[in-house]
PQR file with spaces between the fields and no chain letter, atoms N, CA, C, O and H, PARSE charges and radii, in Angstrom:
ATOM       1  N    GLU     1    -109.680  -28.976   17.308 -0.4000 1.5000
ATOM       2  CA   GLU     1    -110.915  -28.940   18.095 -0.0000 2.0000
ATOM       3  C    GLU     1    -110.805  -27.931   19.234  0.5500 1.7000
ATOM       4  O    GLU     1    -111.781  -27.256   19.560 -0.5500 1.4000
ATOM       5  N    THR     2    -109.640  -27.824   19.833 -0.4000 1.5000
ATOM       6  CA   THR     2    -109.473  -26.837   20.903 -0.0000 2.0000
ATOM       7  C    THR     2    -109.593  -25.416   20.358  0.5500 1.7000
ATOM       8  O    THR     2    -110.069  -24.518   21.053 -0.5500 1.4000
ATOM       9  H    THR     2    -108.847  -28.372   19.569  0.4000 1.0000
ATOM      10  N    MET     3    -109.163  -25.216   19.122 -0.4000 1.5000
ATOM      11  CA   MET     3    -109.265  -23.884   18.524 -0.0000 2.0000
ATOM      12  C    MET     3    -110.721  -23.461   18.377  0.5500 1.7000
ATOM      13  O    MET     3    -111.048  -22.298   18.615 -0.5500 1.4000
ATOM      14  H    MET     3    -108.776  -25.945   18.557  0.4000 1.0000
ATOM      15  N    THR     4    -111.604  -24.387   17.989 -0.4000 1.5000
ATOM      16  CA   THR     4    -113.015  -24.017   17.797 -0.0000 2.0000
ATOM      17  C    THR     4    -113.653  -23.630   19.127  0.5500 1.7000
ATOM      18  O    THR     4    -114.479  -22.718   19.175 -0.5500 1.4000
ATOM      19  H    THR     4    -111.338  -25.331   17.797  0.4000 1.0000
ATOM      20  N    THR     5    -113.276  -24.318   20.211 -0.4000 1.5000
ATOM      21  CA   THR     5    -113.856  -23.949   21.514 -0.0000 2.0000
ATOM      22  C    THR     5    -113.337  -22.586   21.954  0.5500 1.7000
ATOM      23  O    THR     5    -114.078  -21.802   22.547 -0.5500 1.4000
ATOM      24  H    THR     5    -112.605  -25.058   20.172  0.4000 1.0000
ATOM      25  N    VAL     6    -112.070  -22.298   21.668 -0.4000 1.5000
ATOM      26  CA   VAL     6    -111.516  -20.990   22.007 -0.0000 2.0000
ATOM      27  C    VAL     6    -112.174  -19.909   21.159  0.5500 1.7000
ATOM      28  O    VAL     6    -112.449  -18.814   21.648 -0.5500 1.4000
ATOM      29  H    VAL     6    -111.468  -22.935   21.186  0.4000 1.0000
ATOM      30  N    ASN     7    -112.425  -20.215   19.893 -0.4000 1.5000
ATOM      31  CA   ASN     7    -112.925  -19.216   18.955 -0.0000 2.0000
ATOM      32  C    ASN     7    -114.423  -18.953   19.081  0.5500 1.7000
ATOM      33  O    ASN     7    -114.915  -17.962   18.540 -0.5500 1.4000
ATOM      34  H    ASN     7    -112.202  -21.105   19.495  0.4000 1.0000
ATOM      35  N    GLN     8    -115.143  -19.797   19.767 -0.4000 1.5000
ATOM      36  CA   GLN     8    -116.601  -19.596   19.866 -0.0000 2.0000
ATOM      37  C    GLN     8    -116.897  -18.248   20.519  0.5500 1.7000
ATOM      38  O    GLN     8    -116.343  -17.908   21.564 -0.5500 1.4000
ATOM      39  H    GLN     8    -114.743  -20.602   20.206  0.4000 1.0000
ATOM      40  N    GLY     9    -117.780  -17.497   19.880 -0.4000 1.5000
ATOM      41  CA   GLY     9    -118.191  -16.205   20.416 -0.0000 2.0000
ATOM      42  C    GLY     9    -117.211  -15.083   20.135  0.5500 1.7000
ATOM      43  O    GLY     9    -117.434  -13.955   20.575 -0.5500 1.4000
ATOM      44  H    GLY     9    -118.230  -17.773   19.031  0.4000 1.0000
ATOM      45  N    MET    10    -116.126  -15.360   19.412 -0.4000 1.5000
ATOM      46  CA   MET    10    -115.155  -14.312   19.074 -0.0000 2.0000
ATOM      47  C    MET    10    -115.339  -13.899   17.621  0.5500 1.7000
ATOM      48  O    MET    10    -115.543  -14.732   16.738 -0.5500 1.4000
ATOM      49  H    MET    10    -115.945  -16.276   19.055  0.4000 1.0000
ATOM      50  N    SER    11    -115.264  -12.602   17.398 -0.4000 1.5000
ATOM      51  CA   SER    11    -115.352  -12.121   16.018 -0.0000 2.0000
ATOM      52  C    SER    11    -114.006  -12.331   15.326  0.5500 1.7000
ATOM      53  O    SER    11    -112.985  -12.560   15.975 -0.5500 1.4000
ATOM      54  H    SER    11    -115.098  -11.925   18.115  0.4000 1.0000
ATOM      55  N    VAL    12    -114.027  -12.248   14.000 -0.4000 1.5000
ATOM      56  CA   VAL    12    -112.790  -12.372   13.221 -0.0000 2.0000
ATOM      57  C    VAL    12    -111.795  -11.302   13.659  0.5500 1.7000
ATOM      58  O    VAL    12    -110.597  -11.566   13.764 -0.5500 1.4000
ATOM      59  H    VAL    12    -114.856  -12.062   13.473  0.4000 1.0000
ATOM      60  N    GLU    13    -112.292  -10.102   13.912 -0.4000 1.5000
ATOM      61  CA   GLU    13    -111.416   -9.000   14.336 -0.0000 2.0000
ATOM      62  C    GLU    13    -110.736   -9.324   15.665  0.5500 1.7000
ATOM      63  O    GLU    13    -109.548   -9.059   15.848 -0.5500 1.4000
ATOM      64  H    GLU    13    -113.265   -9.887   13.827  0.4000 1.0000
ATOM      65  N    GLU    14    -111.509   -9.902   16.591 -0.4000 1.5000
ATOM      66  CA   GLU    14    -110.939  -10.254   17.900 -0.0000 2.0000
ATOM      67  C    GLU    14    -109.863  -11.331   17.754  0.5500 1.7000
ATOM      68  O    GLU    14    -108.806  -11.268   18.382 -0.5500 1.4000
ATOM      69  H    GLU    14    -112.475  -10.118   16.443  0.4000 1.0000
ATOM      70  N    ILE    15    -110.158  -12.313   16.913 -0.4000 1.5000
ATOM      71  CA   ILE    15    -109.186  -13.389   16.678 -0.0000 2.0000
ATOM      72  C    ILE    15    -107.916  -12.817   16.051  0.5500 1.7000
ATOM      73  O    ILE    15    -106.804  -13.160   16.456 -0.5500 1.4000
ATOM      74  H    ILE    15    -111.017  -12.363   16.403  0.4000 1.0000
ATOM      75  N    GLU    16    -108.092  -11.941   15.059 -0.4000 1.5000
ATOM      76  CA   GLU    16    -106.933  -11.314   14.409 -0.0000 2.0000
ATOM      77  C    GLU    16    -106.119  -10.509   15.414  0.5500 1.7000
ATOM      78  O    GLU    16    -104.889  -10.494   15.363 -0.5500 1.4000
ATOM      79  H    GLU    16    -108.995  -11.663   14.731  0.4000 1.0000
ATOM      80  N    GLN    17    -106.816   -9.844   16.325 -0.4000 1.5000
ATOM      81  CA   GLN    17    -106.137   -9.036   17.341 -0.0000 2.0000
ATOM      82  C    GLN    17    -105.308   -9.932   18.273  0.5500 1.7000
ATOM      83  O    GLN    17    -104.170   -9.604   18.609 -0.5500 1.4000
ATOM      84  H    GLN    17    -107.815   -9.857   16.367  0.4000 1.0000
ATOM      85  N    VAL    18    -105.885  -11.055   18.680 -0.4000 1.5000
ATOM      86  CA   VAL    18    -105.172  -11.999   19.552 -0.0000 2.0000
ATOM      87  C    VAL    18    -103.945  -12.561   18.830  0.5500 1.7000
ATOM      88  O    VAL    18    -102.854  -12.626   19.398 -0.5500 1.4000
ATOM      89  H    VAL    18    -106.809  -11.322   18.406  0.4000 1.0000
ATOM      90  N    VAL    19    -104.138  -12.963   17.574 -0.4000 1.5000
ATOM      91  CA   VAL    19    -103.027  -13.516   16.790 -0.0000 2.0000
ATOM      92  C    VAL    19    -101.932  -12.464   16.603  0.5500 1.7000
ATOM      93  O    VAL    19    -100.747  -12.768   16.737 -0.5500 1.4000
ATOM      94  H    VAL    19    -105.024  -12.910   17.113  0.4000 1.0000
ATOM      95  N    ALA    20    -102.332  -11.230   16.292 -0.4000 1.5000
ATOM      96  CA   ALA    20    -101.365  -10.151   16.096 -0.0000 2.0000
ATOM      97  C    ALA    20    -100.570   -9.904   17.377  0.5500 1.7000
ATOM      98  O    ALA    20     -99.361   -9.678   17.323 -0.5500 1.4000
ATOM      99  H    ALA    20    -103.295  -10.984   16.182  0.4000 1.0000
ATOM     100  N    GLN    21    -101.238   -9.947   18.522 -0.4000 1.5000
ATOM     101  CA   GLN    21    -100.563   -9.738   19.807 -0.0000 2.0000
ATOM     102  C    GLN    21     -99.571  -10.867   20.097  0.5500 1.7000
ATOM     103  O    GLN    21     -98.454  -10.631   20.557 -0.5500 1.4000
ATOM     104  H    GLN    21    -102.220  -10.131   18.566  0.4000 1.0000
ATOM     105  N    GLN    22    -100.005  -12.099   19.817 -0.4000 1.5000
ATOM     106  CA   GLN    22     -99.114  -13.246   20.033 -0.0000 2.0000
ATOM     107  C    GLN    22     -97.897  -13.167   19.110  0.5500 1.7000
ATOM     108  O    GLN    22     -96.779  -13.486   19.514 -0.5500 1.4000
ATOM     109  H    GLN    22    -100.913  -12.292   19.443  0.4000 1.0000
ATOM     110  N    LEU    23     -98.124  -12.743   17.882 -0.4000 1.5000
ATOM     111  CA   LEU    23     -97.032  -12.586   16.923 -0.0000 2.0000
ATOM     112  C    LEU    23     -96.060  -11.504   17.393  0.5500 1.7000
ATOM     113  O    LEU    23     -94.843  -11.680   17.337 -0.5500 1.4000
ATOM     114  H    LEU    23     -99.032  -12.483   17.554  0.4000 1.0000
ATOM     115  N    ALA    24     -96.617  -10.383   17.856 -0.4000 1.5000
ATOM     116  CA   ALA    24     -95.776   -9.292   18.359 -0.0000 2.0000
ATOM     117  C    ALA    24     -94.943   -9.770   19.548  0.5500 1.7000
ATOM     118  O    ALA    24     -93.762   -9.438   19.652 -0.5500 1.4000
ATOM     119  H    ALA    24     -97.606  -10.240   17.902  0.4000 1.0000
ATOM     120  N    ASN    25     -95.553  -10.545   20.443 -0.4000 1.5000
ATOM     121  CA   ASN    25     -94.828  -11.083   21.603 -0.0000 2.0000
ATOM     122  C    ASN    25     -93.696  -12.007   21.163  0.5500 1.7000
ATOM     123  O    ASN    25     -92.597  -11.971   21.716 -0.5500 1.4000
ATOM     124  H    ASN    25     -96.512  -10.815   20.359  0.4000 1.0000
ATOM     125  N    ALA    26     -93.985  -12.842   20.152 -0.4000 1.5000
ATOM     126  CA   ALA    26     -92.968  -13.774   19.650 -0.0000 2.0000
ATOM     127  C    ALA    26     -91.801  -13.017   19.024  0.5500 1.7000
ATOM     128  O    ALA    26     -90.641  -13.355   19.258 -0.5500 1.4000
ATOM     129  H    ALA    26     -94.878  -12.871   19.702  0.4000 1.0000
ATOM     130  N    ILE    27     -92.109  -11.993   18.229 -0.4000 1.5000
ATOM     131  CA   ILE    27     -91.066  -11.190   17.578 -0.0000 2.0000
ATOM     132  C    ILE    27     -90.208  -10.497   18.635  0.5500 1.7000
ATOM     133  O    ILE    27     -88.984  -10.443   18.520 -0.5500 1.4000
ATOM     134  H    ILE    27     -93.051  -11.719   18.039  0.4000 1.0000
ATOM     135  N    LYS    28     -90.866   -9.968   19.662 -0.4000 1.5000
ATOM     136  CA   LYS    28     -90.148   -9.296   20.749 -0.0000 2.0000
ATOM     137  C    LYS    28     -89.219  -10.283   21.462  0.5500 1.7000
ATOM     138  O    LYS    28     -88.072   -9.957   21.768 -0.5500 1.4000
ATOM     139  H    LYS    28     -91.861  -10.011   19.756  0.4000 1.0000
ATOM     140  N    ALA    29     -89.722  -11.485   21.719 -0.4000 1.5000
ATOM     141  CA   ALA    29     -88.915  -12.513   22.394 -0.0000 2.0000
ATOM     142  C    ALA    29     -87.701  -12.885   21.552  0.5500 1.7000
ATOM     143  O    ALA    29     -86.606  -13.069   22.084 -0.5500 1.4000
ATOM     144  H    ALA    29     -90.654  -11.750   21.470  0.4000 1.0000
ATOM     145  N    ILE    30     -87.890  -12.998   20.242 -0.4000 1.5000
ATOM     146  CA   ILE    30     -86.783  -13.323   19.336 -0.0000 2.0000
ATOM     147  C    ILE    30     -85.754  -12.193   19.339  0.5500 1.7000
ATOM     148  O    ILE    30     -84.550  -12.445   19.373 -0.5500 1.4000
ATOM     149  H    ILE    30     -88.780  -12.849   19.810  0.4000 1.0000
ATOM     150  N    ALA    31     -86.227  -10.955   19.305 -0.4000 1.5000
ATOM     151  CA   ALA    31     -85.322   -9.800   19.300 -0.0000 2.0000
ATOM     152  C    ALA    31     -84.492   -9.766   20.579  0.5500 1.7000
ATOM     153  O    ALA    31     -83.290   -9.503   20.535 -0.5500 1.4000
ATOM     154  H    ALA    31     -87.206  -10.750   19.277  0.4000 1.0000
ATOM     155  N    ILE    32     -85.129  -10.031   21.712 -0.4000 1.5000
ATOM     156  CA   ILE    32     -84.414  -10.056   22.996 -0.0000 2.0000
ATOM     157  C    ILE    32     -83.370  -11.170   22.986  0.5500 1.7000
ATOM     158  O    ILE    32     -82.232  -10.968   23.410 -0.5500 1.4000
ATOM     159  H    ILE    32     -86.105  -10.245   21.747  0.4000 1.0000
ATOM     160  N    TYR    33     -83.764  -12.338   22.504 -0.4000 1.5000
ATOM     161  CA   TYR    33     -82.842  -13.483   22.434 -0.0000 2.0000
ATOM     162  C    TYR    33     -81.634  -13.154   21.558  0.5500 1.7000
ATOM     163  O    TYR    33     -80.493  -13.432   21.927 -0.5500 1.4000
ATOM     164  H    TYR    33     -84.689  -12.502   22.160  0.4000 1.0000
ATOM     165  N    GLU    34     -81.900  -12.556   20.385 -0.4000 1.5000
ATOM     166  CA   GLU    34     -80.808  -12.208   19.465 -0.0000 2.0000
ATOM     167  C    GLU    34     -79.865  -11.197   20.097  0.5500 1.7000
ATOM     168  O    GLU    34     -78.647  -11.307   19.960 -0.5500 1.4000
ATOM     169  H    GLU    34     -82.827  -12.331   20.085  0.4000 1.0000
ATOM     170  N    THR    35     -80.430  -10.208   20.793 -0.4000 1.5000
ATOM     171  CA   THR    35     -79.603   -9.193   21.452 -0.0000 2.0000
ATOM     172  C    THR    35     -78.700   -9.837   22.493  0.5500 1.7000
ATOM     173  O    THR    35     -77.501   -9.563   22.545 -0.5500 1.4000
ATOM     174  H    THR    35     -81.420  -10.118   20.905  0.4000 1.0000
ATOM     175  N    LYS    36     -79.288  -10.697   23.324 -0.4000 1.5000
ATOM     176  CA   LYS    36     -78.495  -11.376   24.363 -0.0000 2.0000
ATOM     177  C    LYS    36     -77.421  -12.258   23.734  0.5500 1.7000
ATOM     178  O    LYS    36     -76.291  -12.301   24.221 -0.5500 1.4000
ATOM     179  H    LYS    36     -80.262  -10.920   23.282  0.4000 1.0000
ATOM     180  N    THR    37     -77.763  -12.958   22.662 -0.4000 1.5000
ATOM     181  CA   THR    37     -76.807  -13.837   21.983 -0.0000 2.0000
ATOM     182  C    THR    37     -75.656  -13.024   21.397  0.5500 1.7000
ATOM     183  O    THR    37     -74.491  -13.400   21.530 -0.5500 1.4000
ATOM     184  H    THR    37     -78.681  -12.923   22.266  0.4000 1.0000
ATOM     185  N    ASN    38     -75.992  -11.903   20.745 -0.4000 1.5000
ATOM     186  CA   ASN    38     -74.956  -11.046   20.155 -0.0000 2.0000
ATOM     187  C    ASN    38     -74.031  -10.495   21.228  0.5500 1.7000
ATOM     188  O    ASN    38     -72.814  -10.458   21.043 -0.5500 1.4000
ATOM     189  H    ASN    38     -76.938  -11.598   20.638  0.4000 1.0000
ATOM     190  N    LEU    39     -74.607  -10.062   22.356 -0.4000 1.5000
ATOM     191  CA   LEU    39     -73.794   -9.536   23.447 -0.0000 2.0000
ATOM     192  C    LEU    39     -72.871  -10.615   23.995  0.5500 1.7000
ATOM     193  O    LEU    39     -71.708  -10.349   24.301 -0.5500 1.4000
ATOM     194  H    LEU    39     -75.595  -10.092   22.506  0.4000 1.0000
ATOM     195  N    ALA    40     -73.387  -11.826   24.117 -0.4000 1.5000
ATOM     196  CA   ALA    40     -72.577  -12.945   24.622 -0.0000 2.0000
ATOM     197  C    ALA    40     -71.428  -13.242   23.670  0.5500 1.7000
ATOM     198  O    ALA    40     -70.303  -13.485   24.108 -0.5500 1.4000
ATOM     199  H    ALA    40     -74.331  -12.042   23.868  0.4000 1.0000
ATOM     200  N    HIS    41     -71.705  -13.222   22.365 -0.4000 1.5000
ATOM     201  CA   HIS    41     -70.656  -13.486   21.371 -0.0000 2.0000
ATOM     202  C    HIS    41     -69.589  -12.395   21.400  0.5500 1.7000
ATOM     203  O    HIS    41     -68.394  -12.685   21.330 -0.5500 1.4000
ATOM     204  H    HIS    41     -72.618  -13.025   22.009  0.4000 1.0000
ATOM     205  N    LYS    42     -70.030  -11.132   21.503 -0.4000 1.5000
ATOM     206  CA   LYS    42     -69.074  -10.020   21.569 -0.0000 2.0000
ATOM     207  C    LYS    42     -68.195  -10.162   22.804  0.5500 1.7000
ATOM     208  O    LYS    42     -66.979   -9.976   22.741 -0.5500 1.4000
ATOM     209  H    LYS    42     -71.000  -10.898   21.560  0.4000 1.0000
ATOM     210  N    SER    43     -68.821  -10.490   23.920 -0.4000 1.5000
ATOM     211  CA   SER    43     -68.097  -10.654   25.177 -0.0000 2.0000
ATOM     212  C    SER    43     -67.094  -11.794   25.074  0.5500 1.7000
ATOM     213  O    SER    43     -65.959  -11.672   25.535 -0.5500 1.4000
ATOM     214  H    SER    43     -69.809  -10.641   23.971  0.4000 1.0000
ATOM     215  N    MET    44     -67.514  -12.904   24.468 -0.4000 1.5000
ATOM     216  CA   MET    44     -66.634  -14.061   24.313 -0.0000 2.0000
ATOM     217  C    MET    44     -65.455  -13.731   23.409  0.5500 1.7000
ATOM     218  O    MET    44     -64.316  -14.078   23.722 -0.5500 1.4000
ATOM     219  H    MET    44     -68.436  -13.003   24.094  0.4000 1.0000
ATOM     220  N    SER    45     -65.720  -13.065   22.292 -0.4000 1.5000
ATOM     221  CA   SER    45     -64.631  -12.750   21.361 -0.0000 2.0000
ATOM     222  C    SER    45     -63.677  -11.736   21.989  0.5500 1.7000
ATOM     223  O    SER    45     -62.473  -11.771   21.734 -0.5500 1.4000
ATOM     224  H    SER    45     -66.645  -12.783   22.038  0.4000 1.0000
ATOM     225  N    GLN    46     -64.219  -10.830   22.813 -0.4000 1.5000
ATOM     226  CA   GLN    46     -63.369   -9.861   23.507 -0.0000 2.0000
ATOM     227  C    GLN    46     -62.455  -10.590   24.498  0.5500 1.7000
ATOM     228  O    GLN    46     -61.268  -10.282   24.604 -0.5500 1.4000
ATOM     229  H    GLN    46     -65.197  -10.802   23.020  0.4000 1.0000
ATOM     230  N    THR    47     -63.018  -11.550   25.213 -0.4000 1.5000
ATOM     231  CA   THR    47     -62.229  -12.349   26.159 -0.0000 2.0000
ATOM     232  C    THR    47     -61.146  -13.122   25.422  0.5500 1.7000
ATOM     233  O    THR    47     -60.007  -13.194   25.882 -0.5500 1.4000
ATOM     234  H    THR    47     -63.982  -11.800   25.127  0.4000 1.0000
ATOM     235  N    GLU    48     -61.500  -13.704   24.272 -0.4000 1.5000
ATOM     236  CA   GLU    48     -60.521  -14.451   23.470 -0.0000 2.0000
ATOM     237  C    GLU    48     -59.382  -13.544   23.014  0.5500 1.7000
ATOM     238  O    GLU    48     -58.215  -13.933   23.054 -0.5500 1.4000
ATOM     239  H    GLU    48     -62.426  -13.647   23.898  0.4000 1.0000
ATOM     240  N    ARG    49     -59.730  -12.328   22.579 -0.4000 1.5000
ATOM     241  CA   ARG    49     -58.697  -11.378   22.140 -0.0000 2.0000
ATOM     242  C    ARG    49     -57.771  -11.022   23.305  0.5500 1.7000
ATOM     243  O    ARG    49     -56.555  -10.923   23.137 -0.5500 1.4000
ATOM     244  H    ARG    49     -60.678  -12.011   22.547  0.4000 1.0000
ATOM     245  N    GLN    50     -58.365  -10.832   24.492 -0.4000 1.5000
ATOM     246  CA   GLN    50     -57.554  -10.504   25.667 -0.0000 2.0000
ATOM     247  C    GLN    50     -56.623  -11.662   26.015  0.5500 1.7000
ATOM     248  O    GLN    50     -55.460  -11.449   26.355 -0.5500 1.4000
ATOM     249  H    GLN    50     -59.352  -10.912   24.629  0.4000 1.0000
ATOM     250  N    GLU    51     -57.141  -12.890   25.928 -0.4000 1.5000
ATOM     251  CA   GLU    51     -56.324  -14.074   26.220 -0.0000 2.0000
ATOM     252  C    GLU    51     -55.172  -14.193   25.224  0.5500 1.7000
ATOM     253  O    GLU    51     -54.050  -14.533   25.600 -0.5500 1.4000
ATOM     254  H    GLU    51     -58.086  -13.063   25.651  0.4000 1.0000
ATOM     255  N    GLU    52     -55.458  -13.910   23.944 -0.4000 1.5000
ATOM     256  CA   GLU    52     -54.414  -13.955   22.919 -0.0000 2.0000
ATOM     257  C    GLU    52     -53.337  -12.913   23.210  0.5500 1.7000
ATOM     258  O    GLU    52     -52.146  -13.176   23.047 -0.5500 1.4000
ATOM     259  H    GLU    52     -56.370  -13.634   23.639  0.4000 1.0000
ATOM     260  N    LYS    53     -53.768  -11.729   23.643 -0.4000 1.5000
ATOM     261  CA   LYS    53     -52.830  -10.642   23.944 -0.0000 2.0000
ATOM     262  C    LYS    53     -51.948  -11.024   25.130  0.5500 1.7000
ATOM     263  O    LYS    53     -50.742  -10.781   25.116 -0.5500 1.4000
ATOM     264  H    LYS    53     -54.735  -11.515   23.775  0.4000 1.0000
ATOM     265  N    VAL    54     -52.556  -11.622   26.156 -0.4000 1.5000
ATOM     266  CA   VAL    54     -51.792  -12.061   27.329 -0.0000 2.0000
ATOM     267  C    VAL    54     -50.755  -13.104   26.920  0.5500 1.7000
ATOM     268  O    VAL    54     -49.603  -13.044   27.350 -0.5500 1.4000
ATOM     269  H    VAL    54     -53.536  -11.819   26.168  0.4000 1.0000
ATOM     270  N    ALA    55     -51.168  -14.058   26.088 -0.4000 1.5000
ATOM     271  CA   ALA    55     -50.255  -15.109   25.618 -0.0000 2.0000
ATOM     272  C    ALA    55     -49.121  -14.502   24.792  0.5500 1.7000
ATOM     273  O    ALA    55     -47.962  -14.896   24.918 -0.5500 1.4000
ATOM     274  H    ALA    55     -52.103  -14.107   25.738  0.4000 1.0000
ATOM     275  N    GLU    56     -49.480  -13.539   23.949 -0.4000 1.5000
ATOM     276  CA   GLU    56     -48.473  -12.875   23.103 -0.0000 2.0000
ATOM     277  C    GLU    56     -47.472  -12.111   23.970  0.5500 1.7000
ATOM     278  O    GLU    56     -46.266  -12.166   23.728 -0.5500 1.4000
ATOM     279  H    GLU    56     -50.421  -13.219   23.846  0.4000 1.0000
ATOM     280  N    ASN    57     -47.976  -11.399   24.978 -0.4000 1.5000
ATOM     281  CA   ASN    57     -47.102  -10.647   25.880 -0.0000 2.0000
ATOM     282  C    ASN    57     -46.162  -11.581   26.639  0.5500 1.7000
ATOM     283  O    ASN    57     -44.978  -11.285   26.803 -0.5500 1.4000
ATOM     284  H    ASN    57     -48.955  -11.354   25.174  0.4000 1.0000
ATOM     285  N    ALA    58     -46.697  -12.708   27.099 -0.4000 1.5000
ATOM     286  CA   ALA    58     -45.880  -13.686   27.830 -0.0000 2.0000
ATOM     287  C    ALA    58     -44.788  -14.247   26.920  0.5500 1.7000
ATOM     288  O    ALA    58     -43.645  -14.427   27.338 -0.5500 1.4000
ATOM     289  H    ALA    58     -47.659  -12.949   26.966  0.4000 1.0000
ATOM     290  N    SER    59     -45.160  -14.520   25.676 -0.4000 1.5000
ATOM     291  CA   SER    59     -44.195  -15.042   24.702 -0.0000 2.0000
ATOM     292  C    SER    59     -43.095  -14.018   24.439  0.5500 1.7000
ATOM     293  O    SER    59     -41.913  -14.362   24.408 -0.5500 1.4000
ATOM     294  H    SER    59     -46.089  -14.374   25.336  0.4000 1.0000
ATOM     295  N    ASN    60     -43.490  -12.758   24.249 -0.4000 1.5000
ATOM     296  CA   ASN    60     -42.516  -11.689   24.007 -0.0000 2.0000
ATOM     297  C    ASN    60     -41.587  -11.518   25.204  0.5500 1.7000
ATOM     298  O    ASN    60     -40.388  -11.290   25.047 -0.5500 1.4000
ATOM     299  H    ASN    60     -44.450  -12.479   24.274  0.4000 1.0000
ATOM     300  N    LYS    61     -42.161  -11.630   26.406 -0.4000 1.5000
ATOM     301  CA   LYS    61     -41.366  -11.500   27.629 -0.0000 2.0000
ATOM     302  C    LYS    61     -40.325  -12.618   27.694  0.5500 1.7000
ATOM     303  O    LYS    61     -39.161  -12.377   28.015 -0.5500 1.4000
ATOM     304  H    LYS    61     -43.136  -11.815   26.533  0.4000 1.0000
ATOM     305  N    ARG    62     -40.760  -13.851   27.384 -0.4000 1.5000
ATOM     306  CA   ARG    62     -39.825  -14.992   27.401 -0.0000 2.0000
ATOM     307  C    ARG    62     -38.707  -14.790   26.372  0.5500 1.7000
ATOM     308  O    ARG    62     -37.538  -15.057   26.653 -0.5500 1.4000
ATOM     309  H    ARG    62     -41.706  -14.046   27.123  0.4000 1.0000
ATOM     310  N    LYS    63     -39.078  -14.318   25.180 -0.4000 1.5000
ATOM     311  CA   LYS    63     -38.076  -14.066   24.133 -0.0000 2.0000
ATOM     312  C    LYS    63     -37.073  -13.015   24.599  0.5500 1.7000
ATOM     313  O    LYS    63     -35.862  -13.168   24.436 -0.5500 1.4000
ATOM     314  H    LYS    63     -40.027  -14.101   24.951  0.4000 1.0000
ATOM     315  N    TRP    64     -37.610  -11.941   25.186 -0.4000 1.5000
ATOM     316  CA   TRP    64     -36.751  -10.847   25.649 -0.0000 2.0000
ATOM     317  C    TRP    64     -35.807  -11.354   26.732  0.5500 1.7000
ATOM     318  O    TRP    64     -34.614  -11.049   26.724 -0.5500 1.4000
ATOM     319  H    TRP    64     -38.593  -11.816   25.319  0.4000 1.0000
ATOM     320  N    GLU    65     -36.363  -12.144   27.680 -0.4000 1.5000
ATOM     321  CA   GLU    65     -35.551  -12.656   28.788 -0.0000 2.0000
ATOM     322  C    GLU    65     -34.449  -13.581   28.283  0.5500 1.7000
ATOM     323  O    GLU    65     -33.307  -13.504   28.737 -0.5500 1.4000
ATOM     324  H    GLU    65     -37.331  -12.391   27.686  0.4000 1.0000
ATOM     325  N    SER    66     -34.800  -14.461   27.334 -0.4000 1.5000
ATOM     326  CA   SER    66     -33.791  -15.401   26.827 -0.0000 2.0000
ATOM     327  C    SER    66     -32.717  -14.650   26.039  0.5500 1.7000
ATOM     328  O    SER    66     -31.550  -15.044   26.038 -0.5500 1.4000
ATOM     329  H    SER    66     -35.728  -14.524   26.965  0.4000 1.0000
ATOM     330  N    LYS    67     -33.114  -13.575   25.375 -0.4000 1.5000
ATOM     331  CA   LYS    67     -32.168  -12.780   24.588 -0.0000 2.0000
ATOM     332  C    LYS    67     -31.214  -12.000   25.501  0.5500 1.7000
ATOM     333  O    LYS    67     -30.023  -11.880   25.216 -0.5500 1.4000
ATOM     334  H    LYS    67     -34.062  -13.255   25.376  0.4000 1.0000
ATOM     335  N    HIS    68     -31.765  -11.470   26.612 -0.4000 1.5000
ATOM     336  CA   HIS    68     -30.990  -10.580   27.479 -0.0000 2.0000
ATOM     337  C    HIS    68     -30.457  -11.270   28.727  0.5500 1.7000
ATOM     338  O    HIS    68     -29.809  -10.633   29.558 -0.5500 1.4000
ATOM     339  H    HIS    68     -32.733  -11.567   26.844  0.4000 1.0000
ATOM     340  N    ASN    69     -30.716  -12.540   28.864 -0.4000 1.5000
ATOM     341  CA   ASN    69     -30.299  -13.259   30.066 -0.0000 2.0000
ATOM     342  C    ASN    69     -28.785  -13.273   30.208  0.5500 1.7000
ATOM     343  O    ASN    69     -28.252  -13.089   31.302 -0.5500 1.4000
ATOM     344  H    ASN    69     -31.243  -13.057   28.189  0.4000 1.0000
ATOM     345  N    GLY    70     -28.103  -13.491   29.107 -0.4000 1.5000
ATOM     346  CA   GLY    70     -26.640  -13.535   29.126 -0.0000 2.0000
ATOM     347  C    GLY    70     -26.031  -12.209   29.539  0.5500 1.7000
ATOM     348  O    GLY    70     -24.983  -12.183   30.185 -0.5500 1.4000
ATOM     349  H    GLY    70     -28.536  -13.641   28.217  0.4000 1.0000
ATOM     350  N    CYS    71     -26.672  -11.111   29.176 -0.4000 1.5000
ATOM     351  CA   CYS    71     -26.159   -9.775   29.464 -0.0000 2.0000
ATOM     352  C    CYS    71     -26.254   -9.460   30.952  0.5500 1.7000
ATOM     353  O    CYS    71     -25.394   -8.776   31.507 -0.5500 1.4000
ATOM     354  H    CYS    71     -27.523  -11.132   28.652  0.4000 1.0000
ATOM     355  N    LEU    72     -27.308   -9.965   31.595 -0.4000 1.5000
ATOM     356  CA   LEU    72     -27.576   -9.589   32.974 -0.0000 2.0000
ATOM     357  C    LEU    72     -26.682  -10.331   33.959  0.5500 1.7000
ATOM     358  O    LEU    72     -26.374   -9.794   35.023 -0.5500 1.4000
ATOM     359  H    LEU    72     -28.007  -10.521   31.144  0.4000 1.0000
ATOM     360  N    SER    73     -26.259  -11.546   33.635 -0.4000 1.5000
ATOM     361  CA   SER    73     -25.484  -12.332   34.608 -0.0000 2.0000
ATOM     362  C    SER    73     -24.010  -11.968   34.559  0.5500 1.7000
ATOM     363  O    SER    73     -23.210  -12.528   35.307 -0.5500 1.4000
ATOM     364  H    SER    73     -26.509  -11.982   32.771  0.4000 1.0000
């Protein structure tokens, strides 16, 4: 019922134009959302890779220290 009150006095072309504009806005909003989501995922995976590298470096350092500890004292 609300649609009929909105549509009164509007031509089919005008209605199609409004619908097309709303659709374009929705598509644009989805594209922006997807871009932000992809950037967030890339950023998160990059952070995870950096954390893994830090952990790996710390592990290697501990191995090296335990291996060479006897030599240094």
